[in-house]
N, C-alpha and C positions, 0 to 999 in steps of 0.2 A: 801353661800358657808356653811355654818355649818350646815346647812343642811345636804349638801352630804358625810360630814367626817365622820357619822357614818356608814351609810350604807357601804360606803368606806373600812374602817375598820372591816368590818363587813364579808366585802367579803374576803378581804384579813385574816384573822386570819382563814378564812373557809379553803382557799386554801392550808395558811400551814400547818393545819390537815390533810386535804388528802395528803400534799406531807409527811407527818412521819405517816401514817398509809401504805403509798406506799410500807418506805422503810422499816418503822418492820412487814410487809406482808414478803416481799423479802426478809429479813435478816431472819426471822424465816424458810421460803423454803427451803433457804441455810443450817440450822439446820440440818434440817426433811433430807434433801439427805443426809448431810455426816453422820447423825448418823444412815442409814438404812444402808449406802454401812464399817462402820466399824462395825457397829454387828454381827456377823455371826446367819449362816442362823440356826434356831434349825430342827436339822433332822425329819423327821416323824416314829412314831412305828409303826410298822405294828404286829397284832395282833400274829404271831408268836416269836415277842420280847416278850412279856404279858408269854404266855404258854410257852417257850422256846422247841417251834416245828424248826425245820429246813428244814424236808422237809419224808414226807410219800413212800416208797412203796414197795409194795408186804407189807410182812407178818414186815417189818420193819418203827421202827423210828426213825431218826436221830435229834438231839437235839443240841442244841448248845452251850451240853457243853464237848460234843467229845466224844457221846456213841451211839452207837445203842442198839435201843430197841427194842426186842419182846413182844409181851403179850398173854396169854392163858387164854381161855374161860372156867370157868367149868359151869354147868349146875347144878343146885341147886335142893336139892330134900328134902322131907319130912320125915326129921331125928324119928317122930314119929313111925312111920308104919314100920321101924323097930324093930325084939325083940332085948333085953339085949343080946344074944348071937353073934348075925350079926352086932351092934354096937361095938360090943369088937372087933371081928373078923374085920371091919371095919379097925378100929383103929391100930393095929397090922401089915395090910398088908400096911396104910399111912405110919407105921412111920419104916417101914422094906422100903419104898421108898425112901424117904423121906433120912436117917440115909445115903443113897447111894452119897447123891449128896452132892457135894465137894466147887460148885463156890454158892454165893450169891443169895439170890432172895426176891420179897418181894408179899406179898399179899394185893390185893386192892378187896375192899367192896364198892356198889357206890349203893343207890339208884333210883332209874326212877320209871313213872309212867308206870302202869297197860297196858300192850299194850291191848287193846279192841277190836282190827283188826279182830279176828277171830269168836269173838262172835256174833260182830256187823251184820260180815258179814253169819252170821248163820241165827237169825234175820230176815235181809236182805229176804235170800230163801224162812225162813217159811211165811215171807209177799207176799212176791210174789205165791206161791202154797197154797193157802187157799182163799176162798170166805167167811169167816166168817168176818161178818165187824168189827163184839165186837174183834173178835182175833185179828184183825190186828190195833186195836187203843190200847189194850195191848201191840203190839209187840212194837208200834213204840212209847210209853211211858216209856219201859224197856230201851229202845235204848235212849233217852231223858235219863234218868236218869242216866245209866252206865255212858252216857257219859260228862254228868256234873263231875262223880267221880273223872274222868280220867283225865280234864282236870284244874280242882281245883286242882290237886296233894294230896291229902287226901287218896289217894289207891297208895300205891308206892311199886314197888319189888323190893328185892336184886339181884346185878349182881354180882356176884365173879372172878376174871381175878389174876393170876401170872403174874409177870414181871421179866424179863431174860432180862440181856446186858452187851454187853461187851465191853472195850475200840474201839475207832477208832484203826484199824487197816488194811493191805492190806488185811488180812482172816477174820478177824472181820464176814463177812455177812454168810459165808460159819462156822464159827464155832457155832453162836451164832445157825445159822438153824435147826444144828443136835443138838444143846441142847436144843433149846422147842419142835422139835420132839423128842427125849428121857426123857424127861418131860413129855408130853399128851399121850405119850405109858403107863407112867408106871401109871400115872391117870386113863385110861381106864383099864391098867391092873387091877386096885383095885376096880372097879365095877363104876366108876366116868363118864359121859360124857364131856371130855375134848378136847378141839380141837386149835389150833393155828388160830388167826386171821389174816384178809387180809386189805387193805388199807380203805373200806369201814367201816369195824366194828372199826378199830383203831379210824376215821377222829367221828365215834360216840362215843368213850369209850372219848375221848378228851372232846367231846361235854357233854356227861355224869356230868365232872368231874366239868366243868366250869358253864356248864347251865343244873342243874339235870332235867329241865324241857323241854329239846327243842324235848331230841331223841324221846318220845314218838308224839310227837305232827305232825312234820310233818317228813317225810323220807327225810336220809343228802346225798343230789346228788353230787356225786362227778366227774361224767363228767367236762371238757373243754365247756364251752358253749357261743358263743355271742347272747346277747338277741335284737332280728330286734322287730320293728317296723311295724304294716300293715300295707298299707294307704287306705286310707276310699272317 
């Protein structure tokens, strides 16, 4: 009889331990459910929240601060190729043009890797048109070297933009379109090449500001598409 008491006691203790464990697990599950109900859901942030962009349409960027923005791109040129008189004349023209402007504007200068696409296409065409194996090998090596330079970001080019904006109102787009057109015409009259950029270029500019290496590596696709997997 005494030999049976110890095993019975152990069995009872095990049963009690299992019951206590089940009670503890139930209470923990209820607490977690209550905490999930009480805690508010954390809203997801989109890319627009970080870059202050609400929408882009035509030549306009609409930000979350209530402004409509347009950008004018100015082609760069080699100042050293100008003579002293040409530099003075260009300076006077720009000074006169900017003195007529009453609204505020910003000047942006951003860096991007050099676009080597035209040079690569030219070398590729030369490879197709030659039968000289040595020349082909040299051209392939040149393509490889300039591609490495471009992707490494060691060779960059500067791009220049003017930024104009208006507070969002009923006539904001009309007024800003006229301002941007007049601004670009003044720059062109001074001998510079300026153009009001549209949606694809505005998206590329946003990518340049937030990720300078992006725009030269691959083209920005702005079309809304639905990816479909082919069946094999």
